[in-house]
C-alpha positions in Angstrom: 90.0 102.1 108.7 88.3 105.4 109.5 90.1 107.6 106.9 89.6 105.0 104.2 85.9 104.5 104.9 85.3 108.3 105.2 87.1 109.0 101.8 85.0 106.1 100.2 81.7 107.9 101.3 82.7 111.5 100.4 80.1 112.0 97.6 76.4 111.5 98.0 74.7 113.4 95.3 73.0 112.2 92.2 73.4 113.9 88.8 70.3 115.5 87.3 71.1 115.7 83.6 70.0 118.8 81.9 69.0 119.0 78.2 72.5 120.1 77.4 73.9 116.8 78.8 71.2 114.6 77.2 72.7 112.5 74.3 71.0 112.6 71.0 69.6 109.4 69.5 72.3 109.5 66.8 75.1 109.6 69.4 73.7 106.6 71.1 73.9 104.4 68.0 77.2 105.4 66.4 80.6 105.7 68.2 81.8 108.5 65.8 78.7 110.6 66.6 79.0 109.8 70.3 82.5 111.2 70.3 81.3 114.3 68.5 78.5 114.6 71.0 81.0 114.6 73.9 83.1 117.4 72.1 80.0 119.4 71.6 79.0 119.1 75.3 82.5 120.1 76.4 82.5 123.2 74.2 79.2 124.3 75.4 79.9 123.8 79.1 83.5 124.4 79.6 85.1 126.5 76.8 82.8 129.5 76.9 83.9 130.2 80.5 87.6 129.2 80.3 88.8 132.8 80.0 86.9 134.0 83.1 88.7 132.9 86.3 85.6 133.0 88.4 83.8 130.6 86.1 86.4 128.0 85.4 85.7 125.6 88.2 84.0 126.3 91.5 86.1 126.3 94.8 83.7 123.8 96.2 84.3 121.1 93.6 83.9 117.6 95.0 86.8 115.4 95.9 85.3 112.7 93.7 83.9 113.8 90.4 80.1 113.9 90.0 78.3 111.6 87.5 79.0 114.1 84.8 77.9 114.3 81.3 81.4 113.5 80.1 80.1 110.2 78.8 76.9 111.4 77.3 76.1 108.1 75.6 76.0 106.2 78.9 74.6 108.9 81.3 71.4 107.0 81.9 73.0 103.6 82.3 74.7 102.0 85.2 73.2 104.1 88.0 70.6 103.0 90.3 71.1 99.4 89.6 73.2 98.3 92.7 71.7 96.1 95.2 72.2 96.4 99.0 74.6 93.5 99.1 76.6 94.8 96.1 77.0 98.2 97.7 78.2 96.7 101.1 80.7 94.5 99.2 82.1 97.5 97.2 82.4 99.6 100.3 84.0 96.9 102.3 86.5 96.2 99.6 87.5 99.8 99.6 87.9 100.0 103.4 89.9 96.9 103.8 93.4 98.0 102.6 96.9 97.6 103.7 96.3 98.4 107.4 94.9 94.9 108.0 98.4 93.5 107.5 99.8 95.5 110.4 97.1 94.8 112.9 98.6 91.5 114.2 101.8 93.5 115.0 99.6 96.0 116.8 98.4 93.2 119.2 102.1 92.1 119.6 102.9 95.7 120.8 99.7 96.4 122.9 98.9 93.0 124.0 95.9 90.7 122.9 93.0 92.2 124.9 94.0 95.9 124.6 94.7 95.6 121.0 91.3 94.0 120.2 89.5 96.6 122.3 91.2 99.4 120.4 90.2 97.9 117.1 86.6 97.6 118.2 86.6 101.2 119.5 88.0 102.4 116.2 85.2 100.7 114.3 82.5 102.3 116.6 83.9 105.7 116.2 84.3 105.2 112.5 80.6 104.4 112.1 79.7 107.5 114.2 81.9 109.8 112.2 80.5 108.6 108.8 77.0 109.1 110.1 77.8 112.6 111.1 79.0 113.3 107.6 76.1 111.7 105.9 73.6 113.7 108.0 75.4 117.0 107.4 75.4 116.3 103.6 71.7 115.6 103.5 70.8 118.7 105.6 72.6 121.0 103.1 70.7 123.7 101.3 70.0 121.5 98.2 71.0 118.0 97.3 71.7 119.3 93.7 74.3 121.7 95.0 78.0 120.8 95.1 78.4 122.0 98.6 76.3 119.4 100.2 77.4 116.5 98.0 80.8 115.8 99.1 83.1 115.6 102.2 85.1 118.7 100.9 81.8 120.5 100.3 80.5 119.9 103.8 83.8 121.1 105.3 83.7 124.1 103.0 80.2 125.0 104.2 81.3 124.8 107.9 84.9 126.3 107.7 85.1 128.0 104.4 87.8 127.6 101.7 90.7 127.4 104.2 89.1 124.4 105.9 88.4 122.7 102.6 92.1 123.2 101.6 93.3 121.7 104.9 91.1 118.7 104.4 92.4 118.2 100.8 95.9 118.5 102.0 95.3 115.8 104.6 93.7 113.6 102.0 96.7 114.0 99.7 99.2 113.1 102.5 97.1 110.2 103.7 96.5 108.8 100.1 100.2 109.2 99.1 101.2 107.4 102.2 98.8 104.6 101.5 100.1 104.2 98.0 103.6 103.9 99.4 102.4 101.3 101.9 100.7 99.4 99.1 103.9 99.2 97.1 105.9 98.2 100.1 103.6 95.3 100.7 103.7 94.3 97.0 107.5 94.4 97.2 107.5 92.4 100.3 105.3 89.7 98.7 107.3 89.5 95.4 110.9 90.1 96.5 110.9 89.6 100.3 112.0 91.7 103.2 114.6 91.6 106.0 114.1 92.4 109.7 116.6 92.2 112.5 119.1 90.4 110.3 116.6 87.8 109.2 115.6 87.6 105.5 112.1 86.5 104.6 111.9 85.3 100.9 109.4 86.7 98.5 107.3 84.6 96.0 109.3 85.4 93.0 112.6 84.8 94.8 111.3 81.4 96.0 110.3 80.4 92.5 113.3 81.6 90.5 116.0 82.2 93.1 118.0 85.3 93.6 118.5 87.0 90.2 119.1 90.6 89.2 115.5 90.9 88.0 114.1 89.5 91.3 115.4 92.5 93.4 112.8 94.7 95.1 113.5 97.7 92.8 113.3 95.8 89.6 110.1 94.0 90.5 108.4 97.2 91.6 109.5 98.9 88.5 107.9 96.1 86.4 104.8 96.2 88.5 104.5 100.0 87.9 104.9 99.8 84.1 102.9 96.6 83.5 100.1 96.9 86.1 99.8 100.4 87.6 100.5 102.5 84.5 97.6 101.0 82.5 95.2 101.4 85.5 96.0 104.8 86.6 95.9 106.2 83.1 92.2 105.9 83.2 90.5 109.3 83.7 87.5 107.8 85.5 87.6 104.7 87.6 85.0 105.2 90.4 81.3 106.2 90.9 79.8 107.4 94.0 78.3 104.4 95.9 75.1 106.2 96.6 74.5 107.1 93.0 74.5 103.4 92.2 71.8 102.5 94.8 68.2 101.6 93.9 67.2 103.1 97.2 69.7 105.9 98.4 68.0 105.9 101.8 69.7 102.6 102.5 73.1 104.3 102.8 73.2 104.4 106.6 72.3 100.7 106.8 75.0 99.9 104.1 77.6 101.8 106.2 76.7 100.0 109.3 76.8 96.6 107.6 80.1 97.3 106.0 81.7 98.5 109.2 80.5 95.4 111.1 81.8 93.1 108.2 85.2 94.9 108.1 85.5 95.0 111.9 84.9 91.2 112.0 87.6 90.7 109.3 90.0 93.0 111.2 89.5 91.2 114.6 89.8 87.7 113.0 93.0 88.6 111.2 94.5 90.3 114.1 93.6 87.5 116.6 94.6 84.5 114.6 97.6 86.2 113.0 99.0 87.0 116.5 98.2 83.5 117.8 99.9 81.9 114.8 103.2 83.8 114.9 103.3 85.3 118.5 106.3 87.5 119.3 107.6 86.7 115.8 104.8 88.7 114.1 106.3 91.1 111.7 105.1 94.6 110.8 103.8 93.2 107.6 102.4 89.8 108.5 102.6 88.5 104.9 106.3 88.4 105.4 105.8 85.6 108.0 104.2 83.4 105.3 107.5 82.2 103.9 108.1 79.1 106.0 106.5 75.8 107.0 103.2 76.4 108.8 103.0 72.8 109.9 100.1 71.9 107.8 99.7 69.9 104.5 100.5 72.0 101.3 102.0 74.7 103.5 104.0 76.2 100.7 101.0 76.3 98.3 98.9 77.9 100.9 101.5 80.5 101.7 101.8 81.5 98.0 98.0 81.7 97.6 97.6 84.0 100.6 100.5 86.4 99.6 99.6 86.5 95.9 95.9 87.0 96.4 96.4 89.9 98.7 99.0 91.5 96.5 96.5 91.3 93.6 93.9 92.9 95.8 96.2 95.9 96.5 97.1 96.2 92.8 93.3 96.6 92.0 92.6 99.0 94.8 95.7 101.1 93.9 94.1 102.9 91.0 91.1 104.0 93.2 93.3 105.7 95.9 95.5 107.1 93.1 92.4 108.6 91.4 91.3 110.5 94.6 95.0 111.6 95.3 95.4 113.1 91.8 92.0 114.8 91.9 92.7 116.4 95.2 96.2 117.5 94.5 94.9 119.1 91.2 92.2 120.9 93.2 94.9 122.3 95.5 97.3 123.4 92.9 94.9 124.5 90.1 91.7 125.5 91.8 90.5 127.6 88.8 91.6 125.4 85.9 89.4 123.2 83.8 88.9 119.7 85.2 92.0 117.6 84.8 90.3 115.1 82.7 90.1 117.7 80.0 93.8 118.7 80.1 96.0 116.0 78.9 99.3 117.6 79.7 98.4 118.3 83.3 96.9 114.9 83.7 100.0 113.2 82.3 102.5 115.3 84.3 100.7 114.9 87.6 100.2 111.2 87.1 104.0 110.7 86.4 105.0 112.9 89.4 102.7 111.1 91.9 103.7 107.6 90.6 107.3 108.6 90.9 106.9 109.7 94.5 105.1 106.5 95.3 107.8 104.4 93.7 110.6 106.2 95.6 108.8 106.0 98.9 108.4 102.2 98.5 112.1 101.9 97.8 113.4 104.0 100.7 110.9 103.7 103.5 112.1 100.8 105.6 108.7 99.2 106.4 105.0 99.8 106.5 105.2 100.4 110.2 107.2 103.6 109.6 104.7 104.8 106.9 101.7 104.0 109.2 103.2 105.8 112.1 103.5 109.1 110.0 100.2 109.0 108.1 98.2 107.4 110.9 99.2 110.1 113.5 98.6 113.0 111.2 96.3 112.9 108.2 94.3 109.8 108.9 93.2 110.9 112.3 92.2 114.3 110.9 90.2 112.9 108.0 88.6 110.1 110.0 87.8 111.8 113.3 88.8 115.4 113.8 86.9 116.9 110.7 83.7 114.9 111.2 83.6 115.9 114.9 84.4 119.5 114.1 81.5 119.6 111.6 79.1 118.3 114.2 80.4 120.9 116.6 80.1 123.7 114.1 76.5 122.6 113.5 75.8 124.9 110.5 72.4 123.3 109.8 71.4 122.9 113.5 71.0 119.1 113.5 73.5 118.0 116.0 72.2 116.6 119.3 73.8 116.7 122.7 75.0 113.3 122.2 76.6 114.2 119.0 78.4 117.1 120.7 79.7 114.9 123.6 80.8 112.2 121.2 82.5 114.8 119.0 84.5 116.3 121.9 85.5 112.7 122.9 86.7 111.9 119.3 88.7 115.2 119.1 90.4 114.7 122.5 91.2 111.0 121.8 92.6 111.9 118.4 94.7 114.8 119.4 96.0 112.8 122.5 96.9 109.7 120.5 98.4 111.8 117.7 100.6 113.7 120.2 101.8 110.6 121.8 102.6 108.7 118.6 104.4 111.7 117.2 106.4 112.3 120.4 107.3 108.6 120.5 108.4 108.5 116.9 110.7 111.5 117.4 112.1 110.0 120.6 112.8 106.7 118.8 114.4 108.4 115.9 116.7 110.5 118.0 117.6 107.4 120.2 118.5 105.3 117.2 120.5 108.2 115.8 122.4 108.6 119.0 123.2 104.8 119.1 124.5 104.9 115.6 126.7 107.9 116.4 128.3 106.0 119.2 
């Protein structure tokens, strides 16, 4: 929850269009002239500097693109119109991802009370870490500067280019892991899954029986080409939430409301999911919805729950993919023109990342394995370690004593939990390997 919510709030600057970016009246009325206007802006802003390495793209480019003048005809539309409730809904939709399906299994492992306490503690620390990032961004030298407008810019101010590169690497690892988890869950819903010798049927398998085209690999391949490919081909799919607000000063209240809403959903799902299935709760609780729940229309209810959540993941997938592609491009090509203006680079990187996600979804055994890796490494760094380190660095002198104490607590807790998780994963892997060798 922490890493996803932090990534969703990385950018907090508004675009102040210059005369260069202002569309002419002709371009607003005719599509042809609007396209010519976009080409004119591109040539005047990008091409004159393409031959000079130092002017191609600043090293402090944001992780999510600013509201740029790439769509000159609509630059003055669609921003500053979002309400408080709409912003809370958008942020909450982004935060609630695949992790919620593994929370009932967390209660199965930790126990009911300890598991719920850990979920609430994670929510409190997440709100604190986001608040640290927002305060640091607003305390920057200028709200118009790139440095103070994004998560990466804030880290760059505090720790330089090396710190920014490490953050981007963590985001790439985290988002790639999230995409693999999304596809695993979609595969579980459509084609079913097996655990401890027990097969749990998927929706498509229940409807049409076992066919060659209802296998996991085939259904994921069809989903990739028919659903994901059109969505991830879009070069712009998100806008910064704060840019859409009528009153940007509401951002802190929006974050708090969204965290409370998501925390309530997490606690309710974990509690009732564990009570419903008990020790039989699977790593992906959706796999449990393949039998009779003992209620009227149980089969219909099962299908609605599974299909609706799979559809939600399909719609969230391009948003996570967008940030993954943008950050990887920033790491590999820090001085190149923006990837949206380079069709060959855009296509090759999109195909490569989609291929890795597809292979991971077919070869990673379960979402629990993927969560163990990304959660113990990149997610902890993004959600807790970097925000705490920014507060301790205190470049702008705004951190209080409470902030410093809380930051040390988050770092110690994050490092300790990460070390324990990684050590237990290595021990479990070696133990399983030894048993198989015998």
